[in-house]
C-alpha positions in Angstrom: 7.8 -10.4 9.7 5.2 -7.8 10.0 2.4 -7.9 7.4 0.6 -4.8 6.2 -2.4 -5.3 3.9 -3.5 -2.4 1.7 -6.9 -3.1 0.2 -9.1 -1.2 -2.2 -10.0 -0.9 -5.9 -7.8 2.0 -6.9 -4.3 2.8 -8.0 -2.2 3.0 -4.9 1.1 1.9 -6.4 2.9 5.2 -6.0 1.8 5.6 -2.4 3.0 2.1 -1.4 6.3 2.4 -3.2 7.0 5.7 -1.4 6.1 4.0 1.9 8.4 1.0 1.1 11.3 3.2 0.3 11.0 5.1 3.6 10.7 1.8 5.5 13.8 0.5 3.7 15.7 3.6 4.7 14.7 3.2 8.3 16.9 0.0 8.3 14.3 -2.6 7.4 14.3 -5.4 4.8 11.0 -4.8 2.9 9.0 -6.8 0.3 6.2 -5.2 -1.7 3.8 -7.8 -3.0 1.7 -7.1 -6.1 -1.8 -8.6 -5.8 -3.5 -5.9 -7.8 -5.8 -6.8 -10.6 -3.6 -5.5 -13.5 -0.3 -6.7 -12.1 0.9 -3.1 -12.5 4.2 -3.2 -10.5 6.2 -5.0 -13.1 5.7 -1.9 -15.4 6.2 0.6 -12.5 9.6 -0.7 -11.7 10.7 -1.4 -15.3 11.4 -5.1 -14.7 13.7 -6.2 -17.4 13.6 -10.0 -16.8 10.1 -11.4 -16.7 11.4 -14.6 -15.3 12.4 -12.9 -12.0 9.6 -13.2 -9.5 11.3 -10.9 -7.0 13.1 -7.7 -8.2 15.1 -5.3 -6.2 14.0 -1.7 -6.7 15.0 1.5 -4.9 16.2 -0.2 -1.8 13.3 -2.7 -1.4 12.1 -5.9 -3.2 9.0 -6.2 -5.3 7.2 -9.5 -5.9 5.2 -9.9 -9.1 3.4 -12.7 -10.9 2.3 -14.8 -7.9 -1.1 -16.4 -8.2 -1.8 -16.4 -4.5 -0.2 -15.9 -1.1 0.6 -19.6 -0.8 2.7 -19.4 -3.9 4.7 -16.5 -2.4 5.2 -18.5 0.8 6.6 -21.4 -1.1 9.0 -19.2 -3.1 10.3 -17.5 0.1 10.8 -20.9 1.9 12.7 -22.2 -1.1 14.8 -19.1 -1.7 16.9 -19.4 1.5 17.0 -15.6 1.7 16.8 -13.9 5.1 13.3 -13.1 6.4 11.9 -9.7 5.5 11.0 -7.3 8.3 8.0 -6.0 6.5 5.7 -7.5 3.8 3.5 -4.8 2.2 0.6 -6.2 0.1 -1.4 -4.3 -2.5 -4.4 -6.5 -2.8 -7.4 -6.1 -5.1 -7.9 -9.8 -6.0 -10.5 -11.2 -3.6 -9.1 -14.8 -3.6 -5.5 -13.9 -3.2 -5.3 -13.9 0.6 -6.7 -16.6 2.8 -8.6 -15.7 5.9 -5.6 -16.7 8.0 -3.5 -14.0 6.4 -6.1 -11.4 7.0 -6.2 -12.4 10.7 -2.4 -12.5 10.9 -1.9 -9.0 9.3 -0.4 -6.5 11.7 -2.2 -3.7 9.9 -5.1 -3.5 7.5 -5.6 -0.3 5.5 -8.5 0.5 3.2 -7.4 2.8 0.4 -10.0 4.6 -1.7 -10.2 7.4 -4.2 -13.4 9.1 -5.2 -14.0 7.5 -8.6 -17.5 6.0 -8.7 -16.5 2.7 -10.3 -13.8 1.9 -7.8 -16.1 2.9 -4.9 -18.9 0.6 -6.1 -16.5 -2.4 -6.7 -14.7 -1.7 -3.5 -17.9 -1.5 -1.4 -19.0 -4.9 -2.6 -15.5 -6.4 -2.1 -15.4 -5.1 1.5 -18.9 -6.2 2.3 -18.0 -9.8 1.3 -14.8 -9.7 3.3 -16.6 -8.5 6.4 -19.1 -11.4 6.1 -16.2 -13.8 6.3 -15.1 -12.2 9.6 -18.5 -12.7 11.2 -17.3 -15.2 13.8 -14.2 -13.2 14.7 -16.0 -9.8 14.9 -15.6 -6.8 12.8 -12.1 -6.4 11.3 -10.3 -3.2 12.1 -9.0 -1.0 9.3 -7.1 2.2 9.0 -8.3 4.5 6.1 -6.4 6.4 3.4 -8.3 8.6 1.0 -6.4 9.4 -2.3 -6.6 12.4 -4.5 -8.6 14.5 -2.1 -9.7 17.8 -3.6 -10.6 20.3 -0.9 -14.2 21.6 -1.0 -15.1 19.1 -3.8 -14.7 15.7 -2.0 -16.3 14.8 1.2 -15.5 11.9 3.6 -19.2 11.2 4.0 -19.4 10.5 0.2 -17.0 7.5 0.5 -18.4 6.3 3.8 -22.0 6.2 2.3 -20.8 3.4 -0.1 -19.1 1.5 2.7 -21.9 1.6 5.3 -23.1 -2.0 4.6 -19.7 -3.5 5.5 -19.3 -4.5 9.1 -15.9 -2.8 9.5 -14.4 -1.1 12.5 -12.7 2.0 11.3 -9.6 3.1 13.4 -8.7 6.8 13.8 -9.5 9.5 11.3 -8.8 8.9 7.7 -5.5 10.0 6.3 -6.1 12.3 3.3 -3.6 12.4 0.4 -4.2 15.6 -1.4 -4.4 15.7 -5.2 -2.0 17.9 -7.0 -0.6 18.0 -10.5 3.0 17.8 -9.3 2.4 14.5 -7.5 0.8 13.1 -10.7 3.6 14.4 -12.8 6.2 12.8 -10.5 4.3 9.5 -10.6 4.5 9.5 -14.4 8.1 10.5 -14.4 9.1 7.8 -12.0 7.3 5.1 -14.0 9.0 6.2 -17.3 12.5 6.5 -15.8 12.3 3.4 -13.6 13.3 5.5 -10.6 11.5 6.5 -7.4 12.0 10.1 -6.5 10.3 11.4 -3.4 11.8 14.8 -2.8 9.5 16.8 -5.2 6.3 15.7 -3.4 4.4 18.5 -1.7 4.7 19.2 2.0 1.1 18.0 2.5 1.7 14.7 0.7 4.9 14.2 2.8 3.0 15.0 6.0 0.4 12.4 5.1 3.1 9.8 4.4 4.8 10.5 7.7 1.5 10.2 9.6 0.8 6.9 8.0 4.3 5.7 9.0 3.7 6.9 12.5 0.4 5.0 12.8 1.7 1.7 11.4 5.1 1.5 13.0 6.6 1.9 16.4 9.1 4.4 15.1 9.5 7.8 16.8 8.9 10.9 14.8 12.6 11.7 14.6 13.4 8.3 13.2 10.7 8.7 10.6 12.0 12.1 9.6 15.6 10.7 9.3 14.4 7.8 7.1 12.5 10.3 5.0 15.5 12.5 4.5 17.6 9.4 3.4 14.9 8.3 1.0 14.8 11.8 -0.5 18.4 11.8 -1.6 18.8 11.6 -5.3 21.2 8.7 -5.2 19.0 6.6 -2.8 
């Protein structure tokens, strides 16, 4: 099982659900783990039965309500279900993952928007995480910047908040542009309990495909095919 950790104090739920849907339509068994502060995913997927810890949604599974990673491991061991190909974790809770999980992760991605409160909290969180890695060396992170507004938001602005953290940044950041249609689609998806991808802008889709390309071993043609399958209304 490949583990992807998406860290950062911002709402990345729509990004990660789009990513999981594409992964699922590339022939993988995918679990999205909610370790965000507000436990938002139960509302995003319209979970009808609160007693269900893992819920199928749009071709992948979503795990909600686990206190820490060890609790999820116990659940999966007891379930008898086949192993997942990918575990995608949205983590905002500092204590949720052990250092072992951070070290085992196949990919670590720092996701940030430009809101000042999230930047300040995230900078402190990342600095403390990097201190735990002192003996192993600086951890390597990919970067994704959300809600980028051209000419108004600058990468250097985010990076100035993160300068104290001993992190090794990989590649150039992936920039997810802000547009009103993406926001409207996010709201529509949440209220209808569906996950439509097709209305996203070309720039948003290109950013998603670039993220898939960086994190997987899939070829571009395989990613495009999975994207087309995920876009279908009935998918």
